[in-house]
N, CA, C and O of each residue as an XYZ file, in Angstrom:
488
protein
N     -11.090     -6.722     70.336
C     -10.854     -6.254     68.974
C      -9.378     -5.930     68.813
O      -8.813     -5.121     69.548
N      -8.765     -6.587     67.826
C      -7.350     -6.347     67.586
C      -7.121     -4.944     67.035
O      -7.944     -4.417     66.286
N      -6.013     -4.358     67.408
C      -5.695     -3.007     66.957
C      -4.197     -2.864     66.785
O      -3.414     -3.346     67.604
N      -3.808     -2.197     65.712
C      -2.420     -1.854     65.448
C      -2.330     -0.344     65.336
O      -3.114      0.276     64.618
N      -1.381      0.250     66.041
C      -1.238      1.699     66.034
C       0.221      2.058     65.736
O       1.128      1.744     66.507
N       0.416      2.720     64.605
C       1.762      3.144     64.219
C       2.090      4.507     64.816
O       1.204      5.312     65.103
N       3.372      4.737     64.991
C       3.857      6.034     65.442
C       5.292      6.207     64.971
O       5.932      5.254     64.528
N       5.789      7.438     65.071
C       7.184      7.705     64.739
C       7.413      8.345     63.402
O       8.546      8.682     63.060
N       6.353      8.522     62.631
C       6.525      9.169     61.341
C       6.822     10.653     61.514
O       6.712     11.202     62.610
N       7.197     11.285     60.419
C       7.493     12.708     60.472
C       8.254     13.147     59.256
O       8.282     12.471     58.228
N       8.864     14.286     59.398
C       9.626     14.891     58.315
C      11.108     14.803     58.614
O      11.564     15.135     59.709
N      11.844     14.353     57.625
C      13.282     14.302     57.779
C      13.921     14.625     56.438
O      13.289     14.527     55.386
N      15.147     15.000     56.497
C      15.859     15.298     55.262
C      16.329     14.012     54.613
O      16.557     13.007     55.287
N      16.467     14.054     53.324
C      17.050     12.914     52.619
C      18.410     12.608     53.229
O      19.200     13.509     53.511
N      18.665     11.332     53.424
C      19.894     10.886     54.060
C      19.758     10.681     55.546
O      20.646     10.114     56.181
N      18.641     11.141     56.115
C      18.410     10.995     57.534
C      17.803      9.652     57.902
O      17.690      8.750     57.072
N      17.415      9.542     59.166
C      16.868      8.292     59.689
C      15.605      8.557     60.498
O      15.453      9.603     61.128
N      14.711      7.585     60.462
C      13.518      7.586     61.293
C      13.279      6.161     61.765
O      13.651      5.198     61.094
N      12.650      6.042     62.935
C      12.264      4.713     63.427
C      10.774      4.719     63.687
O      10.275      5.493     64.504
N      10.068      3.848     62.984
C       8.644      3.684     63.169
C       8.375      2.586     64.189
O       9.118      1.609     64.293
N       7.305      2.771     64.929
C       6.859      1.776     65.894
C       5.422      1.403     65.606
O       4.654      2.202     65.071
N       5.067      0.189     65.963
C       3.692     -0.281     65.803
C       3.335     -1.061     67.067
O       3.958     -2.072     67.389
N       2.328     -0.573     67.768
C       1.881     -1.217     68.993
C       0.649     -2.066     68.698
O      -0.325     -1.582     68.121
N       0.699     -3.317     69.092
C      -0.398     -4.250     68.860
C      -1.140     -4.519     70.156
O      -0.535     -4.618     71.224
N      -2.445     -4.634     70.053
C      -3.265     -4.978     71.202
C      -4.444     -5.816     70.743
O      -4.822     -5.787     69.572
N      -5.029     -6.571     71.687
C      -6.210     -7.356     71.367
C      -5.944     -8.621     70.575
O      -6.875     -9.221     70.037
N      -4.682     -9.037     70.496
C      -4.341    -10.268     69.812
C      -3.132    -10.905     70.505
O      -2.391    -10.245     71.234
N      -2.958    -12.195     70.255
C      -1.787    -12.887     70.804
C      -0.643    -12.598     69.846
O      -0.477    -13.276     68.832
N       0.133    -11.593     70.178
C       1.096    -11.012     69.247
C       2.066    -12.045     68.698
O       2.397    -12.012     67.513
N       2.522    -12.950     69.533
C       3.530    -13.925     69.103
C       2.976    -14.953     68.132
O       3.740    -15.750     67.587
N       1.684    -14.960     67.902
C       1.065    -15.853     66.919
C       1.011    -15.256     65.515
O       0.541    -15.900     64.577
N       1.493    -14.026     65.379
C       1.344    -13.307     64.124
C       2.679    -12.951     63.487
O       3.596    -12.463     64.147
N       2.763    -13.211     62.173
C       3.802    -12.594     61.370
C       3.455    -11.115     61.275
O       2.282    -10.745     61.228
N       4.474    -10.281     61.248
C       4.263     -8.838     61.151
C       4.977     -8.298     59.913
O       5.984     -8.847     59.465
N       4.437     -7.222     59.380
C       5.020     -6.648     58.172
C       4.800     -5.145     58.134
O       3.944     -4.602     58.831
N       5.597     -4.492     57.302
C       5.428     -3.079     57.019
C       5.173     -2.898     55.531
O       5.803     -3.540     54.691
N       4.242     -2.014     55.227
C       3.920     -1.615     53.870
C       3.939     -0.091     53.813
O       3.980      0.579     54.845
N       3.910      0.434     52.624
C       3.744      1.880     52.461
C       2.935      2.154     51.207
O       2.833      1.316     50.311
N       2.363      3.347     51.167
C       1.620      3.769     49.986
C       1.861      5.250     49.765
O       1.559      6.080     50.622
N       2.406      5.564     48.611
C       2.631      6.944     48.212
C       1.431      7.435     47.413
O       0.701      6.623     46.844
N       1.214      8.731     47.358
C       0.070      9.269     46.602
C       0.086      8.810     45.158
O       1.093      8.917     44.460
N      -1.044      8.302     44.734
C      -1.178      7.876     43.343
C      -0.516      6.554     43.016
O      -0.485      6.147     41.855
N       0.013      5.879     44.024
C       0.695      4.606     43.785
C       0.026      3.492     44.565
O      -0.709      3.735     45.522
N       0.295      2.249     44.135
C      -0.243      1.103     44.843
C       0.520      0.878     46.150
O       1.652      1.330     46.321
N      -0.124      0.181     47.043
C       0.531     -0.181     48.290
C       1.728     -1.083     48.003
O       1.648     -1.990     47.174
N       2.820     -0.831     48.686
C       4.085     -1.519     48.442
C       4.534     -2.250     49.704
O       4.598     -1.669     50.787
N       4.842     -3.536     49.540
C       5.401     -4.318     50.639
C       6.834     -3.878     50.896
O       7.586     -3.607     49.961
N       7.205     -3.808     52.167
C       8.564     -3.413     52.539
C       9.332     -4.515     53.250
O      10.453     -4.841     52.860
N       8.738     -5.094     54.294
C       9.485     -6.049     55.107
C       8.535     -6.908     55.926
O       7.458     -6.466     56.326
N       8.961     -8.155     56.167
C       8.245     -9.085     57.043
C       9.176     -9.581     58.118
O      10.394     -9.612     57.941
N       8.590     -9.971     59.243
C       9.358    -10.598     60.309
C       8.552    -11.764     60.848
O       7.331    -11.690     60.987
N       9.271    -12.859     61.153
C       8.598    -14.067     61.614
C       8.068    -13.890     63.034
O       8.326    -12.883     63.694
N       7.328    -14.886     63.479
C       6.674    -14.792     64.789
C       7.683    -14.675     65.936
O       7.429    -14.002     66.935
N       8.808    -15.330     65.779
C       9.832    -15.265     66.824
C      10.832    -14.142     66.591
O      11.608    -13.800     67.484
N      10.817    -13.577     65.412
C      11.786    -12.545     65.058
C      13.068    -13.075     64.477
O      13.984    -12.303     64.195
N      13.157    -14.384     64.291
C      14.403    -14.982     63.807
C      14.597    -14.833     62.302
O      15.719    -14.925     61.805
N      13.516    -14.606     61.586
C      13.618    -14.495     60.130
C      13.004    -13.185     59.665
O      11.993    -12.728     60.197
N      13.632    -12.601     58.674
C      13.124    -11.367     58.069
C      13.187    -11.472     56.550
O      13.908    -12.300     55.994
N      12.424    -10.623     55.906
C      12.348    -10.633     54.441
C      12.111     -9.198     54.002
O      11.240     -8.513     54.539
N      12.891     -8.743     53.020
C      12.815     -7.347     52.602
C      12.569     -7.214     51.114
O      13.009     -8.037     50.310
N      11.856     -6.159     50.770
C      11.754     -5.790     49.371
C      13.098     -5.230     48.914
O      13.836     -4.641     49.704
N      13.403     -5.415     47.653
C      14.685     -4.939     47.118
C      14.836     -3.431     47.293
O      15.946     -2.928     47.466
N      13.722     -2.718     47.247
C      13.778     -1.261     47.304
C      14.295     -0.726     48.637
O      14.742      0.418     48.713
N      14.236     -1.547     49.692
C      14.641     -1.074     51.017
C      15.723     -1.932     51.652
O      16.220     -1.613     52.733
N      16.088     -3.015     50.985
C      17.086     -3.925     51.549
C      18.392     -3.193     51.775
O      18.890     -2.503     50.885
N      18.943     -3.345     52.966
C      20.183     -2.676     53.308
C      19.994     -1.298     53.930
O      20.923     -0.754     54.526
N      18.810     -0.735     53.797
C      18.522      0.583     54.380
C      17.541      0.505     55.538
O      17.657      1.243     56.516
N      16.565     -0.406     55.417
C      15.526     -0.535     56.439
C      15.739     -1.843     57.212
O      16.215     -2.837     56.663
N      15.373     -1.814     58.501
C      15.470     -3.004     59.338
C      14.195     -3.174     60.136
O      13.769     -2.264     60.848
N      13.584     -4.353     60.013
C      12.390     -4.669     60.781
C      12.806     -5.469     62.012
O      13.704     -6.308     61.943
N      12.148     -5.201     63.134
C      12.410     -5.941     64.366
C      11.128     -5.986     65.176
O      10.174     -5.260     64.895
N      11.116     -6.853     66.191
C       9.930     -6.954     67.034
C      10.350     -7.262     68.460
O      11.432     -7.790     68.715
N       9.469     -6.919     69.370
C       9.649     -7.232     70.790
C       8.353     -7.866     71.265
O       7.376     -7.171     71.545
N       8.353     -9.185     71.353
C       7.114     -9.889     71.713
C       6.697     -9.608     73.150
O       5.514     -9.714     73.473
N       7.618     -9.261     74.002
C       7.272     -8.946     75.392
C       6.487     -7.642     75.484
O       5.710     -7.437     76.416
N       6.697     -6.773     74.515
C       6.023     -5.470     74.520
C       4.946     -5.362     73.455
O       4.293     -4.325     73.341
N       4.749     -6.422     72.672
C       3.764     -6.401     71.583
C       4.050     -5.262     70.604
O       3.151     -4.518     70.211
N       5.320     -5.142     70.221
C       5.745     -4.047     69.360
C       6.512     -4.571     68.159
O       7.233     -5.566     68.245
N       6.344     -3.890     67.049
C       7.171     -4.130     65.867
C       7.706     -2.779     65.416
O       7.041     -1.751     65.547
N       8.926     -2.803     64.879
C       9.610     -1.568     64.538
C      10.115     -1.601     63.097
O      10.307     -2.664     62.507
N      10.322     -0.412     62.553
C      10.980     -0.297     61.262
C      11.992      0.833     61.363
O      11.627      2.007     61.410
N      13.257      0.467     61.395
C      14.334      1.451     61.388
C      14.650      1.794     59.942
O      14.963      0.913     59.141
N      14.568      3.079     59.610
C      14.774      3.527     58.247
C      15.989      4.447     58.198
O      16.002      5.497     58.840
N      16.987      4.062     57.452
C      18.206      4.849     57.310
C      18.373      5.298     55.859
O      17.736      4.765     54.950
N      19.231      6.276     55.669
C      19.532      6.777     54.323
C      18.251      7.083     53.552
O      18.077      6.650     52.413
N      17.371      7.823     54.184
C      16.079      8.118     53.567
C      16.251      8.859     52.243
O      17.148      9.685     52.076
N      15.366      8.535     51.316
C      15.345      9.172     50.008
C      13.991      9.857     49.818
O      13.008      9.468     50.449
N      13.932     10.858     48.968
C      12.630     11.498     48.713
C      11.561     10.502     48.273
O      10.384     10.681     48.585
N      11.951      9.472     47.563
C      10.970      8.480     47.107
C      10.478      7.576     48.230
O       9.593      6.751     48.003
N      11.023      7.708     49.431
C      10.497      6.990     50.582
C       9.282      7.702     51.186
O       8.639      7.167     52.088
N       8.973      8.875     50.705
C       7.816      9.621     51.198
C       6.541      8.845     50.911
O       6.246      8.518     49.761
N       5.786      8.555     51.968
C       4.579      7.739     51.845
C       3.913      7.637     53.210
O       4.455      8.086     54.220
N       2.738      7.044     53.218
C       2.111      6.624     54.471
C       2.546      5.184     54.724
O       2.441      4.324     53.850
N       3.032      4.941     55.931
C       3.568      3.634     56.299
C       2.586      2.913     57.210
O       2.046      3.491     58.154
N       2.363      1.623     56.904
C       1.398      0.815     57.625
C       2.068     -0.441     58.183
O       2.922     -1.034     57.524
N       1.690     -0.841     59.378
C       2.065     -2.171     59.846
C       0.856     -3.091     59.677
O      -0.293     -2.649     59.667
N       1.149     -4.367     59.546
C       0.116     -5.362     59.307
C       0.466     -6.650     60.038
O       1.636     -6.953     60.272
N      -0.577     -7.406     60.396
C      -0.396     -8.660     61.125
C      -1.185     -9.774     60.454
O      -2.324     -9.579     60.029
N      -0.562    -10.942     60.365
C      -1.245    -12.094     59.783
C      -0.727    -13.376     60.381
O       0.475    -13.525     60.600
N      -1.624    -14.305     60.646
C      -1.198    -15.564     61.251
C      -0.517    -16.483     60.252
O       0.286    -17.335     60.633
N      -0.837    -16.312     58.969
C      -0.215    -17.168     57.954
C       0.501    -16.372     56.880
O       1.048    -16.948     55.939
N       0.505    -15.076     57.009
C       1.079    -14.231     55.961
C       2.594    -14.216     56.023
O       3.192    -14.328     57.093
N       3.200    -14.076     54.858
C       4.649    -13.908     54.789
C       4.973    -13.196     53.492
O       4.587    -13.648     52.414
N       5.665    -12.112     53.594
C       6.045    -11.380     52.396
C       4.878    -10.616     51.797
O       3.878    -10.360     52.468
N       5.013    -10.257     50.541
C       4.021     -9.368     49.935
C       2.688    -10.027     49.617
O       1.698     -9.325     49.410
N       2.634    -11.337     49.573
C       1.417    -11.990     49.093
C       0.603    -12.655     50.183
O      -0.357    -13.363     49.876
N       0.937    -12.461     51.402
C       0.195    -13.107     52.477
C      -1.123    -12.426     52.764
O      -1.373    -11.300     52.333
N      -1.959    -13.133     53.499
C      -3.239    -12.574     53.933
C      -3.017    -11.918     55.291
O      -2.899    -12.593     56.313
N      -2.965    -10.611     55.281
C      -2.792     -9.870     56.520
C      -4.166     -9.518     57.070
O      -4.982     -8.898     56.388
N      -4.408     -9.916     58.299
C      -5.744     -9.792     58.874
C      -5.995     -8.437     59.517
O      -7.135     -7.974     59.567
N      -4.953     -7.808     60.002
C      -5.114     -6.541     60.701
C      -4.120     -5.518     60.159
O      -2.981     -5.842     59.824
N      -4.585     -4.280     60.084
C      -3.789     -3.173     59.566
C      -3.901     -1.983     60.512
O      -4.943     -1.745     61.121
N      -2.803     -1.246     60.618
C      -2.846      0.006     61.346
C      -3.440      1.119     60.497
O      -3.794      0.910     59.337
N      -3.543      2.284     61.077
C      -4.145      3.424     60.391
C      -3.118      4.190     59.557
O      -3.484      5.026     58.731
N      -1.849      3.905     59.772
C      -0.787      4.525     58.978
C      -0.163      5.725     59.653
O      -0.791      6.404     60.466
N       1.084      5.971     59.299
C       1.801      7.154     59.772
C       2.569      7.748     58.599
O       3.191      7.018     57.827
N       2.529      9.058     58.463
C       3.144      9.731     57.328
C       4.641      9.903     57.540
O       5.091     10.346     58.597
N       5.399      9.544     56.512
C       6.843      9.791     56.484
C       7.135     10.667     55.276
O       6.719     10.361     54.158
N       7.840     11.737     55.506
C       8.224     12.636     54.438
C       9.728     12.842     54.477
O      10.281     13.278     55.487
N      10.378     12.529     53.378
C      11.819     12.715     53.258
C      12.055     13.806     52.216
O      11.830     13.604     51.023
N      12.502     14.940     52.679
C      12.650     16.080     51.772
C      14.020     16.052     51.107
O      15.000     15.578     51.680
N      14.061     16.560     49.908
C      15.324     16.586     49.154
C      16.141     17.823     49.491
O      17.231     18.009     48.950
């Protein structure tokens, strides 16, 4: 059974940085595109970033471009999201997702993590 487990969330001040991690198990990690999403209270789930199977290509939502960086380590079955210059509006639950054919916000992601809370205080 495939499983994605996020970690690294927490509380930080606006302008600070956090790095989220997502550990994958039960799947051939290098066969999957990986992505990060978030969902704030009362809002729809929002796509943030995708990374290709090899890590050579990335794609970002405009809302995080230049501030967030997605990366992966296929040897460790890990995907990361480095978040810099945090803003209060970045407060949300952050999810990683995996899909064999997914890319960007409209792909079919087959597996999702349970989420990790990020709070950026003003």
